[in-house]
N, C-alpha and C positions, 0 to 999 in steps of 0.2 A: 606718338605711339605709346611710349612709356607712360605719359600722363594719363592716357585713356586706360591703359591696363591698371594703373594704380587706382583710378577712380572706380573701375569695375570691381577691384578687390575690396575697396572700401565698402561698396554697396552690398556685395555679397556677404562680407564679414558682419556688417550691421544687421542684415536679415537674419543670419544664423544666431547672432547674439541675442537679438529680441526674441526669437523663436523659443530660446531656452528658459524664459521666465516662467516659472511654474504657476499654475492657477491658484494652488493652495498656499502660496507664499514661501514654499520650500525652495532651496536652490537646486536647479537641475541643469545638467549639461550632457548633451548627446555626444560623449567622448568618442566613441568608435565611428559614429556617422560623420562627425566633423573631420576626424582624421581621414576617413575614406575619401570624402568629397575634396578636401584640401589637396591631398596627394594626387588625385586623378586630374584635378583642374590645373595643377601648378607644376607639371614636370614629370611626375612618376609614371604617367602613362607610357612615356618614352625612356624611362630610366634616368631622367635628368635630376640627379639629387642637388646639384648646385643651384639650379633654378628654384627647386622647392625650398632649400635653405634660405635663399634670398627672400622668398615669399614670407617664411616664418619670421625672419628679422624685421621686415616691413610691418607685419601684422603686430609683432611685439611692440614696436615703437608707437603704433596707433593706440594700442590697448593702454600702454603706460601713460601716453599723453591724455587719453580719455579719463582714466582713473586717477590722474594727478600723481602718478607713481614715478616720480623723478629718481634717476640714479646718479645724481650729482650734476656736474657741469662739463664743459669741454676740457677744463684743466684738471678736474679731480673726479675720480669714480668713487661713488658712495654706494656700497651694496645695500639693497633694501629688500627684505624678504616678505612674502605674503604669510600672514599668521591666521590662525583660527579666528582670533578676535575681529580681524578685518572683514570676514566673510559677510558681506551684505549684498553682493552682486556676483552673478555667476561668472562675470568677466574676470574676477580674481582667480578662479579655477582655470578659466581659459588661458590666462597669462602663463601659469605654470605648465599647462599642457603644451603651449607653443614653445616654451623653453626646452622641454623634453624633445619635442619634434625637431627643433632646430639642431640640437646636439645629435640626435639619431641620424638625421639626414647628413650632417657633416661626416659622421662616422661611415655611413654608407658610401659617400663620395670618396672618402679616403680608402675605403676597401677596394673600390674600382681602380683607384690609382696605385694602390699597393701591389697590384699584379705585376707592374713594371718597376715600381720603386718600393722595395721591401722595407726601407726605413721608416715608411709612413705607417707601418703596422702599430708601432708604439702609440703614436698619436690617435690612431683609429680606436684603440682600446681605451684611451683617456677619454675620448668624446663618448664612447658607448657607456662607460662607467658614469659619466655625468648625466647622460640621458636617463639611466636607470635611477640615479639619485633624484632627479626631478620627478620621475614617476613615483618614487617612494614618498616624496614630498606631497604629491597630488593625492596619493592614496591616503596620507595621514590627515590632510585637510578635509577630505571627503568623509572622515570618521565623525565629523562634527554632526550634531543632531539637526542642524539646519539643512543638511544635504539629503536629498531623497534617495531611496533604496537602490534604484536602478543606476544612478550615477556612482554610488559606492561600489557596486558590483563591477561596473565598467572600468573604474579606476584599478580595482584589484587585478582584473584580467590584463589591463594595459602594463601595469607594473611587472606582473608575472612574466609577460612577454619580453620586456626589455631586460629583466634579470636573466631569462633564458638566453637572450642574445649575447650577453656578456659571457656567460659561462660557455656558450657554444664557441665563441672566438678564442677563449682560453683553452679549448679542447677538454673542458671538464664535462665529459658527456653525461655522466649520472646527474650531476647537478642541473645540467641543461634540460635534461629530460624531465626531471621533477618540477622544474619551473614551467616548462611548456605543458606538462600534464595538469598543472594547477590552472594555468590560463584556460585550457580546454574545459576543465571542470567548472570554472566560474562563467564561462560562455554558456555552458549547459544550464546553469542556474538562471542566467539572464533570459534565456529562451523560455524556461518555465515560468518565470515572472511575467513575461510579456503575454503568455498564453493565459495565466490567471487574470491579468488586467482585462484582457479581451473578453474572457468569460464573465467577469463582473459587469463589464460594460453592457454585454448582450442580455444578461440575465433578466433584467426588468422588462424590456420590451418583448423578450421571448415569452415570458410568463403572461403578459397581456394578450398576445396573439393566441397563445395556447388556450387561454380562458375563453376568448371569443370563439375559437373552433369548437370547443366543448359546448358552449352556449348554443350555437347555431346547429350543431349536430343534435342536441336535445330537442330542438324544435321540429326536427324532420319527422 
């Protein structure tokens, strides 16, 4: 059963990763859609943050193996960071995104447990800060000219959300509200961007059919 589930995860992950390769050669990653799909399919539909964290860990292992991104061996851990110079594949961005999601899901799991074990709150804040740090790293990587505009915006919105969550847990209400408002504003920009893309896509065929309508009306 576990093997079947893992094979299914590999298949879905591969489909998602291949889907993100942009036609124009730029790097693109559907950050918000990937988060939504992953969370809904791997535990969060039922509030199971531990299951989702396990999924993030497995996906990270697969990504590191595929990218040849070794973190040492069983005897010694060697930290290796994704840099702007490495960006040749959108899976480098996905790797950082999954690191953020794993830390966030662990924080949310600890938040549930902190209701009965208050001592876990300190660990919760540490995991949440780590998630926000990974989010900032993702946003920084997306500043590269190789990354498309929509991915840049989604990374900004994601980072603002994680920053807001940290401030919320610290009960820094003003800072939290500022971060969440920034997230809301960037999401509005993404909507406008998508509408403009749709308009540009439809403009040429629309002009063609309008011209034909004018042509046939003139013949009546």
